[in-house]
C-alpha positions as CSV (number, residue, x, y, z in Angstrom):
1,M,77.7,112.3,85.6
2,T,74.1,111.5,84.8
3,A,72.8,107.9,84.6
4,S,72.4,108.2,80.8
5,S,76.0,109.5,80.3
6,A,77.3,106.8,82.6
7,L,75.6,104.2,80.5
8,S,76.7,105.7,77.2
9,S,80.3,105.7,78.4
10,G,80.2,102.0,79.2
11,S,80.2,102.4,83.0
12,L,77.4,102.6,85.6
13,V,77.8,104.6,88.8
14,L,75.6,103.4,91.7
15,E,74.7,105.3,94.8
16,P,75.9,103.6,98.1
17,S,72.2,103.1,99.0
18,Q,71.8,100.9,96.0
19,L,74.6,98.5,97.0
20,K,74.0,95.4,99.1
21,R,76.1,95.4,102.3
22,W,77.3,91.9,103.1
23,T,77.8,90.9,106.7
24,V,80.7,88.9,108.0
25,R,78.3,86.0,108.5
26,D,77.2,86.3,104.8
27,Y,80.8,86.4,103.7
28,H,81.8,83.3,105.6
29,R,78.7,81.5,104.3
30,M,79.7,82.4,100.7
31,G,83.2,80.9,101.3
32,E,81.6,77.7,102.7
33,L,79.5,77.4,99.6
34,G,82.5,77.8,97.3
35,L,81.3,81.0,95.7
36,F,84.8,82.4,95.5
37,R,87.4,81.2,93.0
38,A,90.3,79.2,94.6
39,D,92.9,81.6,93.0
40,E,91.2,84.8,94.3
41,R,92.1,86.4,97.6
42,T,89.2,88.6,98.9
43,E,88.4,90.6,102.0
44,L,85.3,92.2,103.3
45,L,85.5,96.0,103.7
46,A,82.5,98.0,104.9
47,G,80.1,95.4,103.6
48,Q,81.7,95.1,100.2
49,I,83.7,92.1,99.0
50,T,87.0,93.3,97.4
51,L,89.7,91.6,95.5
52,M,93.2,91.8,97.0
53,A,96.2,92.8,94.9
54,P,98.7,90.1,94.0
55,K,101.9,90.2,96.1
56,G,105.2,90.9,94.3
57,T,108.6,89.8,95.5
58,P,109.4,93.1,97.3
59,H,106.1,92.9,99.2
60,V,106.8,89.3,100.4
61,T,110.4,90.2,101.3
62,A,109.3,93.3,103.4
63,L,106.6,91.4,105.2
64,H,109.1,88.6,106.2
65,L,111.6,91.2,107.4
66,L,109.1,93.0,109.5
67,A,107.5,89.9,111.0
68,N,110.9,88.4,111.8
69,A,112.1,91.7,113.5
70,L,108.9,92.0,115.6
71,R,108.9,88.3,116.6
72,A,112.6,88.5,117.7
73,Q,111.9,91.5,120.0
74,L,108.4,90.7,121.2
75,E,109.3,87.0,122.1
76,E,106.3,85.7,124.1
77,R,104.6,89.0,124.9
78,A,102.3,89.1,121.9
79,L,101.4,87.1,118.8
80,V,102.5,88.3,115.3
81,R,100.0,87.2,112.6
82,T,100.6,87.6,108.9
83,Q,97.9,87.9,106.2
84,D,95.2,86.6,108.6
85,P,91.7,88.1,109.1
86,I,90.7,90.4,111.9
87,Q,87.1,91.2,112.5
88,L,86.5,95.0,112.9
89,D,82.7,94.8,113.1
90,D,79.7,93.0,111.5
91,F,80.6,94.4,108.1
92,S,84.4,94.4,107.9
93,E,86.9,91.6,108.0
94,P,90.1,92.7,106.4
95,E,93.2,90.6,106.1
96,P,96.1,93.0,107.0
97,D,99.6,92.0,106.0
98,L,100.5,91.9,109.7
99,A,98.8,92.3,113.0
100,V,100.2,92.1,116.5
101,V,97.6,90.8,118.8
102,Q,97.1,89.6,122.4
103,G,97.5,86.0,123.5
104,T,98.5,82.9,121.6
105,V,97.4,81.1,118.4
106,L,94.9,79.0,120.4
107,D,93.1,82.1,121.6
108,Y,91.8,82.5,118.1
109,A,90.8,78.9,117.4
110,E,87.1,79.9,117.2
111,Q,87.1,83.5,116.2
112,H,89.4,86.0,114.6
113,P,90.9,88.8,116.7
114,R,88.6,91.8,117.5
115,P,89.8,95.4,117.7
116,E,90.2,95.3,121.5
117,Q,92.7,92.5,121.1
118,V,94.9,94.2,118.5
119,Y,98.0,96.1,119.4
120,L,99.2,97.0,115.9
121,V,98.1,96.6,112.3
122,V,100.5,97.0,109.3
123,E,99.8,97.0,105.6
124,V,102.6,96.7,103.1
125,A,101.9,98.9,100.1
126,D,103.4,98.6,96.6
127,S,100.4,99.2,94.4
128,T,97.8,99.8,97.2
129,L,99.1,102.9,98.9
130,R,96.1,105.1,98.3
131,Q,93.6,102.4,99.5
132,D,95.8,101.6,102.5
133,C,96.2,105.3,103.6
134,E,92.6,106.3,102.9
135,V,90.0,103.5,102.8
136,K,91.6,101.1,105.2
137,A,92.9,103.9,107.5
138,K,89.4,105.1,108.0
139,L,88.0,101.7,108.7
140,Y,90.8,100.9,111.2
141,A,90.3,104.3,112.9
142,Q,86.5,103.8,113.2
143,A,87.2,100.4,114.7
144,G,89.5,102.0,117.3
145,I,92.8,100.4,116.1
146,A,95.2,102.7,118.0
147,D,98.3,102.0,116.0
148,Y,98.3,101.5,112.2
149,W,101.3,101.5,109.9
150,V,101.6,101.5,106.1
151,L,105.0,100.5,104.8
152,D,105.4,102.3,101.4
153,L,107.8,100.3,99.4
154,K,108.1,102.5,96.3
155,N,109.0,105.6,98.3
156,R,110.9,103.7,101.0
157,Q,109.0,105.3,103.8
158,I,106.4,104.4,106.5
159,H,103.2,106.1,107.4
160,L,102.2,106.0,111.1
161,F,98.6,106.5,112.0
162,R,97.5,107.1,115.6
163,E,94.7,108.7,117.7
164,P,91.7,107.1,116.0
165,T,88.3,108.8,115.8
166,A,85.1,108.1,114.0
167,M,86.3,110.4,111.2
168,G,89.7,108.9,110.8
169,Y,93.1,109.2,112.5
170,C,94.1,112.6,114.1
171,H,97.8,111.9,113.9
172,H,99.6,110.9,110.6
173,L,103.4,110.9,110.6
174,I,105.6,109.9,107.6
175,L,109.1,108.6,108.3
176,T,112.0,108.1,105.9
177,E,115.3,106.2,106.2
178,P,117.2,105.9,108.5
179,N,114.4,106.6,111.1
180,Q,113.3,104.2,113.7
181,M,109.8,103.5,115.1
182,S,108.2,101.7,118.1
183,P,104.8,100.2,118.5
184,L,102.7,102.2,120.9
185,N,102.2,99.3,123.3
186,F,105.9,98.2,123.2
187,S,108.0,101.4,123.5
188,D,111.1,99.3,124.3
189,I,111.0,97.9,120.8
190,L,112.9,99.8,118.1
191,L,112.6,99.0,114.4
192,S,114.8,100.6,111.8
193,L,113.0,101.4,108.6
194,S,116.1,100.3,106.7
195,E,116.0,96.8,108.2
196,I,112.4,96.1,107.2
197,L,112.7,97.4,103.6
198,P,114.0,95.2,100.8
199,P,117.5,96.3,99.6
200,G,117.3,99.4,97.3
201,S,117.9,99.0,93.6
């Protein structure tokens, strides 16, 4: 599409080199200055500020089921955080639906978890499957997140991404019910896909 055709169609396509990349520091400063609407949830991905999709009831239910199941089995071995930021690098601070990290709440009183402190990241997808499996998967892989899951609510399955490289994950496995999975760092934990999905219609 040429620039003239983009304009005539009512849209404008910009090259990546024409876009300003915001840093995590810029992003935090914008929040301090009140530049974001109170009713908008945002996250910083590869230097771009993106709006997060609203959470429906199945999304909220699945997240509670997953968090409860992990906390019950992990006990004091790790911290389960839900919908809190992690800082991947100077240009990305996503807010994954769930992250299992080292330490305790007070270890992150001054800064968000960094990749080397993260055991597992999980995104719950109802309307965001493509973004979670493509855009976010690449960002998490580039940051070295070794264990990344995407819980696909519509298809009642889970995507497991492992072996991160600069180009993305080398290993992508899709499990359906009634399969079980274990976090890489906690092989003694078994989670049933059926127990973390909302009841089927």
